[in-house]
C-alpha positions as CSV (number, residue, x, y, z in Angstrom):
1,M,0.0,0.0,0.0
2,R,1.3,3.5,-0.8
3,I,1.8,5.6,2.4
4,F,-1.3,7.8,2.8
5,D,-0.2,10.7,5.0
6,L,-3.1,11.7,7.3
7,T,-0.9,14.1,9.1
8,K,0.3,16.3,6.3
9,T,-2.1,19.1,7.1
10,T,-1.9,18.8,10.8
11,L,0.7,20.2,13.2
12,G,1.6,17.9,16.0
13,S,-0.3,14.7,16.7
14,K,-3.9,13.9,16.2
15,W,-6.2,10.9,16.8
16,W,-8.2,9.6,13.9
17,K,-11.5,7.7,14.4
18,F,-11.2,4.8,12.0
19,D,-13.6,2.0,11.3
20,F,-11.9,-0.9,9.5
21,H,-14.9,-3.1,9.1
22,T,-18.2,-1.8,7.5
23,H,-20.9,-3.1,5.2
24,T,-23.4,-1.8,2.7
25,P,-26.4,-3.3,1.0
26,E,-23.9,-4.9,-1.4
27,S,-23.5,-7.6,1.3
28,N,-26.4,-10.1,1.2
29,D,-26.7,-10.1,5.0
30,Y,-26.8,-6.3,5.4
31,G,-29.4,-5.4,8.0
32,Q,-29.3,-9.0,9.4
33,G,-32.6,-9.9,7.9
34,D,-34.3,-6.6,8.1
35,E,-34.9,-5.8,4.4
36,S,-35.8,-2.2,5.1
37,F,-32.0,-1.5,5.5
38,K,-31.5,-2.6,1.9
39,S,-33.1,0.6,0.6
40,I,-30.4,2.9,2.1
41,Q,-28.7,5.2,-0.4
42,P,-25.0,6.2,-0.6
43,E,-25.7,9.7,0.9
44,E,-27.6,8.3,3.8
45,W,-24.9,5.7,4.4
46,L,-22.3,8.5,4.4
47,Q,-24.4,10.6,6.7
48,K,-24.6,7.9,9.3
49,A,-20.8,7.4,9.1
50,M,-20.2,11.2,9.4
51,E,-22.7,11.6,12.3
52,S,-20.8,8.9,14.2
53,G,-17.7,11.1,14.1
54,L,-15.6,8.9,11.8
55,D,-12.6,10.4,10.0
56,C,-11.8,7.3,7.9
57,V,-13.8,4.2,6.9
58,V,-13.0,1.0,5.1
59,V,-15.8,-0.4,3.0
60,T,-15.5,-4.2,3.5
61,D,-18.6,-5.9,1.9
62,H,-18.6,-9.7,1.7
63,N,-16.7,-10.8,-1.4
64,S,-17.5,-7.6,-3.3
65,G,-16.4,-4.0,-3.9
66,G,-19.6,-3.1,-5.7
67,W,-20.6,-0.1,-3.5
68,I,-17.1,1.5,-3.3
69,D,-17.2,3.7,-6.4
70,G,-20.7,5.0,-5.6
71,L,-19.7,5.9,-2.1
72,K,-16.5,7.6,-3.3
73,A,-18.4,9.6,-5.9
74,K,-21.1,10.7,-3.4
75,N,-18.4,11.6,-0.9
76,K,-16.7,13.8,-3.5
77,E,-20.0,15.4,-4.5
78,L,-20.7,16.3,-0.8
79,R,-17.2,17.7,-0.3
80,D,-17.6,19.9,-3.5
81,R,-21.0,21.3,-2.6
82,D,-21.0,25.1,-1.9
83,T,-23.6,24.5,0.8
84,K,-23.0,21.4,2.8
85,P,-25.5,19.5,5.1
86,G,-25.2,20.3,8.8
87,W,-24.0,16.7,9.5
88,Y,-21.2,16.9,6.9
89,R,-17.6,16.2,7.9
90,E,-14.5,15.2,6.0
91,L,-14.4,11.5,5.5
92,I,-11.6,9.4,3.9
93,I,-12.9,6.2,2.2
94,F,-10.6,3.2,1.9
95,P,-11.7,0.5,-0.5
96,G,-11.7,-2.9,1.0
97,V,-13.5,-6.3,1.1
98,E,-14.3,-9.1,3.5
99,I,-13.2,-12.3,1.9
100,T,-14.4,-15.7,2.9
101,V,-11.4,-17.9,2.7
102,A,-11.4,-21.7,2.2
103,N,-9.1,-22.7,5.1
104,S,-8.7,-26.4,5.4
105,S,-12.1,-27.7,6.5
106,S,-13.4,-24.4,7.7
107,R,-14.3,-20.9,6.2
108,V,-12.7,-17.9,7.8
109,H,-13.2,-14.2,7.1
110,L,-10.3,-12.0,6.1
111,L,-10.4,-8.2,5.6
112,A,-8.4,-6.6,2.7
113,V,-7.7,-2.9,2.9
114,F,-6.4,-0.8,-0.1
115,D,-5.2,2.7,-0.8
116,P,-7.9,5.4,-1.0
117,S,-7.0,6.0,-4.7
118,Y,-8.2,2.5,-5.7
119,D,-11.6,1.6,-6.9
120,S,-14.1,-1.3,-7.2
121,Q,-12.1,-2.8,-10.1
122,K,-9.1,-3.3,-7.8
123,V,-11.2,-5.3,-5.3
124,T,-12.8,-7.3,-8.1
125,G,-9.3,-8.1,-9.5
126,V,-8.0,-9.4,-6.1
127,L,-11.2,-11.5,-5.6
128,G,-10.7,-13.0,-9.1
129,A,-7.1,-13.9,-8.3
130,C,-8.5,-15.8,-5.2
131,G,-11.1,-17.6,-7.3
132,I,-14.2,-15.5,-6.6
133,I,-15.6,-14.5,-9.9
134,S,-19.4,-14.6,-9.2
135,E,-21.9,-14.5,-6.3
136,Y,-20.5,-11.2,-5.1
137,G,-21.9,-10.1,-1.8
138,D,-22.5,-13.7,-0.6
139,P,-20.6,-14.5,2.6
140,N,-20.9,-18.2,1.8
141,K,-18.9,-18.0,-1.4
142,S,-15.3,-18.9,-0.7
143,T,-11.9,-18.6,-2.3
144,T,-10.1,-21.4,-4.1
145,T,-6.9,-20.2,-2.3
146,G,-6.0,-21.0,1.3
147,F,-5.4,-18.4,3.9
148,V,-1.7,-17.7,3.4
149,D,-2.1,-17.6,-0.4
150,T,-5.0,-15.3,-0.1
151,V,-3.0,-12.9,2.1
152,K,-0.2,-13.0,-0.6
153,K,-2.8,-12.0,-3.2
154,I,-3.8,-9.0,-1.1
155,I,-0.4,-7.7,-0.2
156,N,1.5,-8.3,-3.4
157,I,3.1,-5.4,-5.2
158,E,0.3,-5.0,-7.7
159,A,-2.5,-4.9,-5.1
160,G,-0.5,-3.3,-2.3
161,G,-3.1,-4.1,0.3
162,I,-3.2,-4.9,4.0
163,A,-4.7,-8.2,5.2
164,I,-6.5,-8.3,8.6
165,P,-8.2,-11.4,10.0
166,A,-11.8,-10.4,10.7
167,H,-13.3,-11.1,14.2
168,I,-10.4,-13.5,14.6
169,D,-11.6,-14.9,17.9
170,G,-15.3,-15.0,16.9
171,K,-17.6,-16.7,14.5
172,Q,-15.8,-17.6,11.3
173,G,-12.6,-16.1,12.7
174,L,-9.2,-17.7,12.2
175,L,-9.0,-18.6,15.9
176,E,-12.6,-19.7,16.4
177,G,-12.6,-22.8,18.6
178,I,-8.8,-23.0,18.6
179,A,-7.1,-24.4,21.8
180,S,-3.6,-25.0,20.5
181,L,-1.1,-23.8,17.9
182,S,-0.8,-26.0,14.8
183,L,1.9,-25.6,12.1
184,E,-0.8,-24.3,9.6
185,L,-2.2,-21.8,12.1
186,E,1.3,-20.6,12.9
187,K,2.0,-19.9,9.3
188,S,-1.3,-18.1,8.9
189,L,-0.7,-15.8,11.9
190,K,2.8,-15.0,10.7
191,A,1.4,-14.0,7.3
192,V,-0.5,-11.0,8.8
193,S,0.6,-8.1,11.0
194,A,-2.8,-7.1,12.6
195,A,-6.1,-8.7,13.5
196,E,-9.6,-7.7,14.6
197,F,-10.4,-9.1,18.0
198,C,-13.8,-9.3,19.7
199,D,-12.3,-10.0,23.1
200,L,-8.8,-8.8,23.8
201,H,-8.5,-11.0,26.8
202,K,-9.8,-14.2,25.4
203,F,-6.4,-15.8,25.1
204,D,-4.9,-14.6,28.3
205,N,-5.0,-18.1,29.7
206,A,-4.5,-20.0,26.5
207,E,-2.0,-22.7,25.9
208,P,1.5,-21.0,26.1
209,T,2.6,-21.3,22.5
210,L,-0.9,-20.2,21.2
211,K,-0.9,-17.2,23.6
212,K,2.5,-16.1,22.4
213,A,1.5,-16.4,18.8
214,V,-1.6,-14.2,19.1
């Protein structure tokens, strides 16, 4: 990923409120069964993000980047308006995707985050390289590549992304139900440099080698 300098217009240090894991109606399970959520439009989606005080957001729909271009276009339109809504605030959109990875006998979720200059096509290209060329938005559609190979597709020079295991200790997380460190798991953990945890203390009393690895 190219270095995106969020501090270039700021003197001194500053905290940025950053959501690395968000969904849109592009994900089949958006709204968790409440179909009324499916009617939300890009401006309303952005309004909710801005009203929550976010400075940066990664759009990580299940196996799809379909909403990214529309959100970026609407965000630019809002920014360029002479008269902005009262809820408007600057928001940086990072293209991303939540990939369902075929990992041995299970399916685990992996976030991919890309440079803000990238678009939906970049996400679709990475998905294609991992074997996902249809059923976009379906969290049950999985890669033909394993976890480590999928990470490599995300972080290679052409894609330049960052790979982050999603809800790593929760449902469909890389560490779901894990009690000990296997060779395959060790390789997977070494392939990434960050993870999304639901419970930061879940592995405090884990088997020593597993605790050290996470």
